[in-house]
ZAFI-365930 format. One record per residue (C-alpha): residue number from 1; z negated, y negated, x negated. Coordinates in nm, 4 decimals, padded with zeros to 6 digits, always signed. Each point is the difference from the previous one (the first is absolute). Layout:
residues N
<node num="NUM" up="Z" north="Y" east="X"/>
...
***
This chain:
residues 337
<node num="1" up="+02.2217" north="+01.6012" east="+03.3529"/>
<node num="2" up="-00.0185" north="-00.3625" east="+00.1048"/>
<node num="3" up="-00.3921" north="+00.0194" east="-00.1017"/>
<node num="4" up="+00.1418" north="+00.0256" east="-00.3727"/>
<node num="5" up="+00.2253" north="-00.2939" east="+00.0548"/>
<node num="6" up="-00.2255" north="-00.2705" east="+00.1030"/>
<node num="7" up="-00.3145" north="+00.1675" east="-00.1632"/>
<node num="8" up="-00.0209" north="-00.3402" east="-00.2404"/>
<node num="9" up="-00.0455" north="-00.2077" east="+00.3037"/>
<node num="10" up="-00.2543" north="+00.2015" east="+00.1903"/>
<node num="11" up="-00.2143" north="+00.0194" east="-00.2982"/>
<node num="12" up="+00.0268" north="-00.3636" east="-00.0626"/>
<node num="13" up="-00.0387" north="-00.0903" east="+00.3223"/>
<node num="14" up="-00.3406" north="-00.1854" east="+00.0518"/>
<node num="15" up="-00.0771" north="+00.2128" east="+00.3219"/>
<node num="16" up="+00.0560" north="+00.3641" east="-00.1316"/>
<node num="17" up="-00.2483" north="-00.1621" east="-00.3173"/>
<node num="18" up="-00.2734" north="-00.0733" east="+00.2368"/>
<node num="19" up="+00.0460" north="+00.3417" east="+00.2073"/>
<node num="20" up="-00.0368" north="+00.1816" east="-00.2982"/>
<node num="21" up="-00.2918" north="-00.1571" east="-00.1034"/>
<node num="22" up="-00.0981" north="+00.0443" east="+00.3633"/>
<node num="23" up="+00.0182" north="+00.4193" east="-00.0192"/>
<node num="24" up="-00.1203" north="-00.0097" east="-00.3064"/>
<node num="25" up="-00.3295" north="+00.2125" east="-00.0464"/>
<node num="26" up="-00.0429" north="-00.0185" east="+00.3552"/>
<node num="27" up="-00.0654" north="+00.2686" east="+00.2711"/>
<node num="28" up="+00.2080" north="-00.1733" east="+00.2824"/>
<node num="29" up="+00.1367" north="-00.3020" east="+00.0419"/>
<node num="30" up="+00.1289" north="-00.1853" east="+00.3568"/>
<node num="31" up="+00.3071" north="-00.2064" east="+00.0256"/>
<node num="32" up="+00.1112" north="-00.2463" east="+00.2672"/>
<node num="33" up="+00.3121" north="-00.1574" east="+00.0927"/>
<node num="34" up="+00.2959" north="+00.2491" east="-00.1546"/>
<node num="35" up="+00.3066" north="+00.0166" east="+00.1116"/>
<node num="36" up="+00.2241" north="+00.3505" east="-00.0112"/>
<node num="37" up="+00.1681" north="-00.0197" east="-00.3035"/>
<node num="38" up="-00.3249" north="-00.1508" east="-00.1942"/>
<node num="39" up="-00.1612" north="+00.3049" east="+00.0942"/>
<node num="40" up="+00.2732" north="+00.2072" east="-00.1075"/>
<node num="41" up="-00.0041" north="-00.2033" east="-00.3486"/>
<node num="42" up="-00.3295" north="+00.0123" east="-00.1053"/>
<node num="43" up="-00.0280" north="+00.3825" east="+00.0783"/>
<node num="44" up="+00.2870" north="+00.0132" east="-00.2484"/>
<node num="45" up="-00.1510" north="-00.1832" east="-00.2218"/>
<node num="46" up="-00.3474" north="+00.1832" east="+00.0318"/>
<node num="47" up="+00.1935" north="+00.3221" east="-00.0412"/>
<node num="48" up="+00.1665" north="-00.0666" east="-00.3357"/>
<node num="49" up="-00.3134" north="-00.1453" east="-00.1737"/>
<node num="50" up="-00.2370" north="+00.2398" east="+00.1232"/>
<node num="51" up="+00.2313" north="+00.3269" east="+00.0176"/>
<node num="52" up="-00.2278" north="+00.0985" east="+00.2551"/>
<node num="53" up="+00.0827" north="+00.2162" east="+00.3015"/>
<node num="54" up="-00.0333" north="-00.2956" east="+00.3504"/>
<node num="55" up="-00.0253" north="+00.1494" east="+00.3068"/>
<node num="56" up="+00.1305" north="-00.3096" east="+00.2254"/>
<node num="57" up="-00.1265" north="+00.0440" east="+00.3817"/>
<node num="58" up="+00.1266" north="-00.1950" east="+00.2482"/>
<node num="59" up="-00.0782" north="+00.0320" east="+00.4343"/>
<node num="60" up="+00.3094" north="+00.1969" east="+00.0464"/>
<node num="61" up="+00.3021" north="+00.1475" east="-00.1043"/>
<node num="62" up="+00.2662" north="-00.2502" east="+00.0622"/>
<node num="63" up="-00.1399" north="-00.2305" east="-00.2310"/>
<node num="64" up="-00.0849" north="+00.2354" east="-00.2526"/>
<node num="65" up="+00.3948" north="+00.1108" east="-00.0761"/>
<node num="66" up="+00.0780" north="-00.3620" east="+00.0385"/>
<node num="67" up="-00.2359" north="-00.0368" east="-00.3053"/>
<node num="68" up="+00.1882" north="+00.2971" east="-00.1814"/>
<node num="69" up="+00.3377" north="-00.1615" east="+00.0087"/>
<node num="70" up="-00.1542" north="-00.3045" east="-00.1853"/>
<node num="71" up="-00.2053" north="+00.2334" east="-00.2657"/>
<node num="72" up="+00.3631" north="+00.1654" east="-00.0230"/>
<node num="73" up="+00.1265" north="-00.3062" east="-00.1239"/>
<node num="74" up="-00.3069" north="-00.0671" east="-00.2244"/>
<node num="75" up="-00.0845" north="+00.2481" east="-00.1657"/>
<node num="76" up="+00.3056" north="+00.3010" east="+00.0806"/>
<node num="77" up="+00.0103" north="+00.2527" east="+00.2192"/>
<node num="78" up="-00.1826" north="+00.2362" east="-00.2268"/>
<node num="79" up="-00.3545" north="-00.1711" east="+00.0248"/>
<node num="80" up="+00.0333" north="-00.0854" east="+00.3745"/>
<node num="81" up="-00.1160" north="+00.2566" east="+00.2243"/>
<node num="82" up="-00.0318" north="+00.0335" east="+00.3795"/>
<node num="83" up="-00.2008" north="+00.2289" east="+00.1951"/>
<node num="84" up="+00.0788" north="+00.0064" east="+00.3686"/>
<node num="85" up="-00.2087" north="+00.0504" east="+00.3009"/>
<node num="86" up="+00.0633" north="+00.1880" east="+00.2829"/>
<node num="87" up="-00.1002" north="+00.0916" east="+00.3856"/>
<node num="88" up="-00.0517" north="+00.2917" east="+00.1025"/>
<node num="89" up="-00.1883" north="+00.0893" east="+00.2965"/>
<node num="90" up="-00.2325" north="+00.3728" east="+00.0432"/>
<node num="91" up="+00.2141" north="+00.1252" east="+00.2932"/>
<node num="92" up="+00.3334" north="-00.0868" east="-00.1561"/>
<node num="93" up="+00.2081" north="+00.3095" east="-00.1677"/>
<node num="94" up="+00.1746" north="-00.1704" east="-00.2528"/>
<node num="95" up="-00.0719" north="-00.1117" east="-00.3612"/>
<node num="96" up="+00.1216" north="-00.4437" east="-00.0742"/>
<node num="97" up="+00.3481" north="-00.0273" east="-00.1123"/>
<node num="98" up="+00.0941" north="+00.1653" east="-00.3153"/>
<node num="99" up="+00.1017" north="-00.3043" east="-00.1410"/>
<node num="100" up="-00.3706" north="-00.1202" east="+00.0185"/>
<node num="101" up="-00.1068" north="+00.3570" east="-00.1403"/>
<node num="102" up="+00.2427" north="-00.0579" east="-00.2595"/>
<node num="103" up="-00.1102" north="-00.3095" east="-00.0980"/>
<node num="104" up="-00.4029" north="+00.0945" east="-00.0205"/>
<node num="105" up="+00.0752" north="+00.2832" east="-00.2251"/>
<node num="106" up="+00.1608" north="-00.2116" east="-00.2117"/>
<node num="107" up="-00.2696" north="-00.2558" east="-00.0326"/>
<node num="108" up="-00.2616" north="+00.2726" east="-00.0226"/>
<node num="109" up="+00.2109" north="+00.1702" east="-00.2893"/>
<node num="110" up="-00.0029" north="-00.3099" east="-00.1703"/>
<node num="111" up="-00.3550" north="-00.0409" east="+00.0498"/>
<node num="112" up="-00.0547" north="+00.3401" east="-00.1224"/>
<node num="113" up="+00.1993" north="-00.1354" east="-00.3279"/>
<node num="114" up="-00.1561" north="-00.2068" east="-00.2900"/>
<node num="115" up="+00.2105" north="-00.2848" east="+00.0377"/>
<node num="116" up="-00.1603" north="-00.3236" east="+00.1601"/>
<node num="117" up="+00.2022" north="-00.2235" east="+00.2921"/>
<node num="118" up="-00.1162" north="-00.2280" east="+00.2859"/>
<node num="119" up="-00.0529" north="+00.2151" east="+00.3543"/>
<node num="120" up="+00.1394" north="-00.1583" east="+00.2913"/>
<node num="121" up="-00.1834" north="+00.1070" east="+00.3017"/>
<node num="122" up="-00.1357" north="-00.0681" east="+00.3145"/>
<node num="123" up="-00.4077" north="+00.0727" east="+00.0617"/>
<node num="124" up="+00.0864" north="+00.2811" east="+00.2560"/>
<node num="125" up="+00.2411" north="+00.1685" east="-00.2740"/>
<node num="126" up="-00.3306" north="-00.0831" east="-00.2093"/>
<node num="127" up="-00.2143" north="+00.2020" east="+00.1496"/>
<node num="128" up="+00.2446" north="+00.2494" east="+00.1774"/>
<node num="129" up="-00.1377" north="+00.3921" east="-00.0720"/>
<node num="130" up="+00.1952" north="+00.1679" east="-00.2838"/>
<node num="131" up="-00.0807" north="+00.2844" east="-00.2142"/>
<node num="132" up="-00.1680" north="-00.0152" east="-00.3271"/>
<node num="133" up="+00.1613" north="-00.0902" east="-00.2983"/>
<node num="134" up="-00.0598" north="+00.3402" east="-00.2030"/>
<node num="135" up="+00.1313" north="+00.1941" east="+00.3141"/>
<node num="136" up="+00.3496" north="-00.2272" east="+00.0182"/>
<node num="137" up="+00.0506" north="+00.0112" east="-00.3927"/>
<node num="138" up="+00.0310" north="+00.3816" east="+00.0013"/>
<node num="139" up="+00.2614" north="-00.0288" east="+00.2061"/>
<node num="140" up="+00.2649" north="-00.0601" east="-00.2092"/>
<node num="141" up="+00.3444" north="+00.1827" east="-00.1830"/>
<node num="142" up="+00.1606" north="-00.1500" east="-00.2957"/>
<node num="143" up="+00.3507" north="+00.1232" east="-00.0540"/>
<node num="144" up="+00.1696" north="-00.0141" east="-00.3950"/>
<node num="145" up="+00.3138" north="+00.0687" east="-00.0734"/>
<node num="146" up="+00.0213" north="+00.3155" east="-00.2391"/>
<node num="147" up="-00.3192" north="+00.1402" east="+00.1405"/>
<node num="148" up="-00.0058" north="+00.2865" east="+00.2474"/>
<node num="149" up="-00.1594" north="+00.0405" east="+00.3649"/>
<node num="150" up="+00.0847" north="+00.2355" east="+00.2233"/>
<node num="151" up="+00.1984" north="-00.1128" east="+00.2926"/>
<node num="152" up="-00.1417" north="+00.2107" east="+00.2595"/>
<node num="153" up="-00.3253" north="-00.0898" east="-00.1570"/>
<node num="154" up="+00.0505" north="-00.3717" east="-00.0033"/>
<node num="155" up="+00.1365" north="-00.0189" east="+00.3779"/>
<node num="156" up="-00.3572" north="+00.2055" east="+00.0858"/>
<node num="157" up="-00.1774" north="-00.2526" east="-00.1616"/>
<node num="158" up="+00.1806" north="-00.2963" east="+00.1364"/>
<node num="159" up="-00.0524" north="+00.1729" east="+00.3666"/>
<node num="160" up="-00.3668" north="+00.0046" east="-00.0777"/>
<node num="161" up="+00.0576" north="-00.3813" east="-00.1104"/>
<node num="162" up="+00.0717" north="-00.0798" east="+00.3572"/>
<node num="163" up="+00.3570" north="+00.0253" east="-00.0375"/>
<node num="164" up="+00.2567" north="+00.1336" east="+00.2547"/>
<node num="165" up="+00.3136" north="+00.1817" east="-00.0692"/>
<node num="166" up="+00.2782" north="-00.0931" east="+00.1455"/>
<node num="167" up="+00.3949" north="+00.0551" east="-00.0390"/>
<node num="168" up="+00.0308" north="-00.3581" east="-00.1291"/>
<node num="169" up="-00.2141" north="-00.2280" east="-00.0786"/>
<node num="170" up="+00.0281" north="-00.3486" east="+00.1573"/>
<node num="171" up="-00.4085" north="-00.1400" east="+00.0121"/>
<node num="172" up="-00.2997" north="-00.0203" east="-00.2299"/>
<node num="173" up="-00.1901" north="+00.3254" east="+00.0205"/>
<node num="174" up="+00.2874" north="+00.3074" east="+00.0491"/>
<node num="175" up="+00.1372" north="+00.1864" east="-00.2522"/>
<node num="176" up="+00.3519" north="+00.2206" east="+00.0005"/>
<node num="177" up="+00.1470" north="+00.2677" east="-00.2591"/>
<node num="178" up="+00.2576" north="+00.1517" east="-00.0663"/>
<node num="179" up="+00.0604" north="+00.3092" east="-00.2180"/>
<node num="180" up="-00.1489" north="-00.1600" east="-00.3478"/>
<node num="181" up="+00.0305" north="-00.3612" east="+00.1666"/>
<node num="182" up="-00.3507" north="-00.1522" east="+00.1227"/>
<node num="183" up="+00.0225" north="-00.3887" east="+00.1832"/>
<node num="184" up="-00.3494" north="-00.1494" east="+00.0401"/>
<node num="185" up="-00.0391" north="-00.3313" east="+00.1502"/>
<node num="186" up="-00.3549" north="-00.0502" east="-00.1139"/>
<node num="187" up="-00.2105" north="-00.3859" east="+00.0800"/>
<node num="188" up="+00.0617" north="-00.2321" east="-00.2787"/>
<node num="189" up="+00.3898" north="+00.0260" east="-00.0234"/>
<node num="190" up="+00.2649" north="-00.1730" east="+00.2191"/>
<node num="191" up="+00.1988" north="+00.3337" east="-00.0423"/>
<node num="192" up="-00.0452" north="+00.2882" east="-00.0090"/>
<node num="193" up="+00.0223" north="+00.1974" east="-00.3455"/>
<node num="194" up="+00.2178" north="+00.3422" east="-00.0637"/>
<node num="195" up="-00.1518" north="+00.2747" east="-00.2472"/>
<node num="196" up="+00.2686" north="+00.2136" east="-00.1352"/>
<node num="197" up="-00.1260" north="+00.3201" east="-00.1478"/>
<node num="198" up="+00.1824" north="+00.3028" east="-00.2041"/>
<node num="199" up="-00.2342" north="+00.2936" east="+00.0534"/>
<node num="200" up="-00.3164" north="-00.1475" east="-00.0197"/>
<node num="201" up="+00.0990" north="-00.2699" east="-00.2471"/>
<node num="202" up="+00.0050" north="-00.3345" east="+00.1379"/>
<node num="203" up="+00.3505" north="-00.1292" east="-00.1365"/>
<node num="204" up="+00.0069" north="-00.3530" east="+00.1684"/>
<node num="205" up="-00.1827" north="-00.2553" east="+00.2102"/>
<node num="206" up="+00.1578" north="-00.2989" east="+00.1502"/>
<node num="207" up="-00.0393" north="-00.2381" east="+00.3168"/>
<node num="208" up="+00.2837" north="+00.0524" east="+00.2715"/>
<node num="209" up="+00.1252" north="-00.2253" east="+00.3412"/>
<node num="210" up="-00.1099" north="+00.2597" east="+00.2668"/>
<node num="211" up="+00.3371" north="-00.1370" east="+00.1858"/>
<node num="212" up="+00.2418" north="+00.0233" east="-00.2255"/>
<node num="213" up="-00.1571" north="+00.2366" east="-00.2704"/>
<node num="214" up="+00.1443" north="-00.2026" east="-00.2299"/>
<node num="215" up="-00.2029" north="+00.0153" east="-00.3693"/>
<node num="216" up="-00.2025" north="-00.2403" east="-00.1018"/>
<node num="217" up="-00.3007" north="-00.0743" east="-00.2819"/>
<node num="218" up="-00.0756" north="+00.2596" east="-00.2391"/>
<node num="219" up="-00.3281" north="+00.1029" east="-00.0590"/>
<node num="220" up="-00.1558" north="+00.1943" east="-00.2814"/>
<node num="221" up="-00.3100" north="+00.0931" east="+00.2357"/>
<node num="222" up="-00.1373" north="-00.0806" east="+00.3474"/>
<node num="223" up="-00.3778" north="+00.0139" east="+00.0740"/>
<node num="224" up="+00.0455" north="+00.1275" east="+00.4405"/>
<node num="225" up="-00.2852" north="-00.1194" east="+00.1966"/>
<node num="226" up="-00.1697" north="+00.2012" east="+00.2817"/>
<node num="227" up="+00.2020" north="-00.1154" east="+00.3722"/>
<node num="228" up="-00.3578" north="-00.0167" east="+00.1538"/>
<node num="229" up="-00.3152" north="-00.2161" east="-00.1316"/>
<node num="230" up="-00.1761" north="+00.2729" east="+00.1389"/>
<node num="231" up="+00.0541" north="+00.2921" east="-00.1782"/>
<node num="232" up="-00.3259" north="+00.1596" east="-00.1308"/>
<node num="233" up="+00.0710" north="+00.3618" east="-00.1207"/>
<node num="234" up="-00.0460" north="+00.3180" east="+00.1480"/>
<node num="235" up="-00.3652" north="+00.0340" east="-00.0344"/>
<node num="236" up="-00.1207" north="-00.3260" east="+00.1515"/>
<node num="237" up="+00.2639" north="+00.0578" east="+00.2572"/>
<node num="238" up="-00.1513" north="+00.3087" east="+00.0927"/>
<node num="239" up="-00.3511" north="-00.1893" east="+00.0163"/>
<node num="240" up="+00.2105" north="-00.2672" east="+00.2451"/>
<node num="241" up="+00.1339" north="+00.2930" east="+00.2359"/>
<node num="242" up="-00.3336" north="+00.0944" east="+00.0354"/>
<node num="243" up="-00.2211" north="-00.2644" east="+00.0800"/>
<node num="244" up="+00.2869" north="-00.1644" east="+00.1827"/>
<node num="245" up="-00.0464" north="+00.3593" east="+00.2396"/>
<node num="246" up="-00.3376" north="-00.0734" east="+00.0175"/>
<node num="247" up="+00.0151" north="-00.3074" east="+00.1472"/>
<node num="248" up="+00.2420" north="+00.0332" east="+00.2204"/>
<node num="249" up="-00.2305" north="+00.3175" east="+00.1388"/>
<node num="250" up="-00.2382" north="-00.2535" east="+00.0701"/>
<node num="251" up="+00.2173" north="-00.2748" east="+00.2127"/>
<node num="252" up="+00.1078" north="+00.2685" east="+00.2024"/>
<node num="253" up="-00.3333" north="+00.1038" east="+00.0842"/>
<node num="254" up="-00.0642" north="-00.3388" east="+00.0801"/>
<node num="255" up="+00.2687" north="-00.0303" east="+00.2233"/>
<node num="256" up="+00.0041" north="+00.3054" east="+00.2046"/>
<node num="257" up="-00.3527" north="-00.1294" east="+00.0793"/>
<node num="258" up="+00.0721" north="-00.3014" east="+00.1302"/>
<node num="259" up="+00.3107" north="+00.1945" east="+00.1508"/>
<node num="260" up="+00.2227" north="-00.2026" east="-00.1583"/>
<node num="261" up="+00.2873" north="+00.2095" east="+00.0286"/>
<node num="262" up="+00.2644" north="-00.1470" east="-00.0861"/>
<node num="263" up="-00.1076" north="-00.1400" east="-00.3498"/>
<node num="264" up="-00.0887" north="+00.2940" east="-00.0693"/>
<node num="265" up="+00.3609" north="+00.1691" east="+00.0294"/>
<node num="266" up="+00.1219" north="-00.2847" east="-00.1537"/>
<node num="267" up="-00.2058" north="+00.0090" east="-00.3661"/>
<node num="268" up="+00.0065" north="+00.3882" east="+00.0471"/>
<node num="269" up="+00.3403" north="+00.0185" east="+00.0101"/>
<node num="270" up="+00.0773" north="-00.2948" east="-00.2924"/>
<node num="271" up="-00.2662" north="+00.0952" east="-00.1868"/>
<node num="272" up="+00.0583" north="+00.3759" east="-00.0379"/>
<node num="273" up="+00.3614" north="-00.0770" east="-00.0408"/>
<node num="274" up="-00.0828" north="-00.2365" east="-00.3219"/>
<node num="275" up="-00.2111" north="+00.3135" east="-00.1579"/>
<node num="276" up="+00.2828" north="+00.2106" east="+00.0414"/>
<node num="277" up="+00.2456" north="-00.2160" east="-00.2069"/>
<node num="278" up="-00.2971" north="-00.1204" east="-00.2331"/>
<node num="279" up="-00.0624" north="+00.3848" east="-00.0851"/>
<node num="280" up="+00.4044" north="+00.0738" east="-00.0878"/>
<node num="281" up="+00.1559" north="-00.2761" east="-00.1103"/>
<node num="282" up="-00.2994" north="-00.2560" east="-00.1424"/>
<node num="283" up="+00.1210" north="-00.2916" east="+00.2587"/>
<node num="284" up="-00.0474" north="-00.0960" east="+00.3276"/>
<node num="285" up="+00.1094" north="-00.3068" east="+00.1969"/>
<node num="286" up="-00.2749" north="-00.2523" east="+00.0353"/>
<node num="287" up="-00.1582" north="+00.1376" east="-00.2958"/>
<node num="288" up="-00.1785" north="-00.3193" east="-00.0919"/>
<node num="289" up="-00.2012" north="+00.0774" east="+00.3518"/>
<node num="290" up="-00.1972" north="+00.2537" east="-00.2136"/>
<node num="291" up="-00.0662" north="-00.1650" east="-00.3292"/>
<node num="292" up="-00.3373" north="-00.0265" east="-00.0187"/>
<node num="293" up="-00.0026" north="+00.4184" east="+00.0517"/>
<node num="294" up="+00.2684" north="+00.0019" east="-00.2785"/>
<node num="295" up="-00.2198" north="-00.2592" east="-00.2712"/>
<node num="296" up="-00.3004" north="+00.2423" east="+00.0838"/>
<node num="297" up="-00.1991" north="-00.2764" east="+00.1543"/>
<node num="298" up="-00.2697" north="+00.0182" east="+00.2562"/>
<node num="299" up="-00.0014" north="-00.1607" east="+00.3525"/>
<node num="300" up="-00.1346" north="-00.3978" east="-00.0465"/>
<node num="301" up="+00.0554" north="+00.0385" east="-00.3988"/>
<node num="302" up="+00.2415" north="-00.2719" east="-00.1534"/>
<node num="303" up="+00.3147" north="+00.1230" east="-00.0198"/>
<node num="304" up="+00.2226" north="-00.0317" east="-00.3145"/>
<node num="305" up="+00.1666" north="-00.3306" east="-00.0312"/>
<node num="306" up="+00.2636" north="-00.2229" east="-00.3370"/>
<node num="307" up="-00.3387" north="-00.1356" east="-00.1277"/>
<node num="308" up="-00.1413" north="+00.3467" east="-00.0707"/>
<node num="309" up="+00.3883" north="+00.0714" east="-00.2033"/>
<node num="310" up="-00.1395" north="-00.3128" east="-00.1983"/>
<node num="311" up="-00.3352" north="+00.0701" east="-00.0527"/>
<node num="312" up="+00.0726" north="+00.3440" east="-00.1542"/>
<node num="313" up="+00.2309" north="-00.1663" east="-00.2710"/>
<node num="314" up="-00.3586" north="-00.1565" east="-00.1704"/>
<node num="315" up="+00.1583" north="-00.3267" east="-00.0709"/>
<node num="316" up="-00.0393" north="-00.2931" east="+00.1044"/>
<node num="317" up="+00.2522" north="-00.1377" east="+00.2716"/>
<node num="318" up="-00.0117" north="-00.3264" east="+00.2465"/>
<node num="319" up="+00.0082" north="-00.0372" east="+00.3875"/>
<node num="320" up="+00.1188" north="-00.3159" east="+00.1463"/>
<node num="321" up="-00.0113" north="-00.0449" east="+00.3518"/>
<node num="322" up="+00.2949" north="-00.2540" east="+00.1712"/>
<node num="323" up="-00.1495" north="-00.1935" east="+00.3242"/>
<node num="324" up="-00.3753" north="+00.1402" east="-00.0859"/>
<node num="325" up="-00.1202" north="-00.1969" east="+00.3072"/>
<node num="326" up="+00.2304" north="+00.2628" east="+00.2231"/>
<node num="327" up="+00.0091" north="+00.2869" east="-00.2659"/>
<node num="328" up="-00.3550" north="+00.0113" east="-00.0420"/>
<node num="329" up="-00.1082" north="-00.0322" east="+00.3503"/>
<node num="330" up="+00.2573" north="+00.2960" east="+00.0777"/>
<node num="331" up="-00.1669" north="+00.2039" east="-00.2922"/>
<node num="332" up="-00.4001" north="-00.0494" east="+00.1070"/>
<node num="333" up="+00.1350" north="+00.1530" east="+00.3817"/>
<node num="334" up="+00.1936" north="+00.2625" east="-00.1285"/>
<node num="335" up="-00.2951" north="+00.0484" east="-00.2087"/>
<node num="336" up="-00.2902" north="+00.0087" east="+00.2507"/>
<node num="337" up="+00.2588" north="+00.1996" east="+00.2849"/>
***
């Protein structure tokens, strides 16, 4: 890591010493005139010195991703985290791109773990609705060589975690089975993972190339993450379906009263199809639109966000806002709106 190589020069810098004195014992501090590289260097220094989680909030996703490259270089990819945002309109029958979903799940998994890091994210991603930490932490499956796990039960559990059963895996969120071999493309991995069984016993675990089938890195154990962040369990799902049906009935009566039959039919057809998918598979396209119901929030109640994950740790963390004259005005607008 670059930071360790230049650590001595950084700590002997008058500029860094001045920053250390400014941030020591202060709840908030405002810096002016820092360029991109200086910000990344200062955050890396603060992270190495405090060992605390740092939430670095930028004006947009592009900036957040640009800073991630600097953090990767300075402190290593293990401590650098990126939480992307997505745009999903209420009428769209789709979920965010699988790569975005995978990156979000990977970052949420790291937020659940005890390992500190620097989280680079946009303001919209920071305030975007997500599931509570206690729900997400339950949707993990650990597999280890030598342990027993019924393959049929594993497939069933993976489907309930949002995975799609395919003939061959090609992207994150897919699983495939051929006899005693199960392939899983889980978030957080660049390649799918193959689990080989002998009966119910796990005989081998390794990564492999999905195109060539070539065997890659061998693993003693692996943690499988949910394929979608909005996996809440059967009880919560049943409650969500009930409240969705209640809201649907209310909105349909409104459109019927206003003689808006196009909206009536479109909403009825789309929502009833989604409800059928939720009841049968626990998933549907555009499940993010039902986040309020899935998390049990009331209308108008503040949704769960990344802030809640760090609050739940009951440990100190730092929030650093980039370009605060832009970001904080956006924050106030989103909060008031």
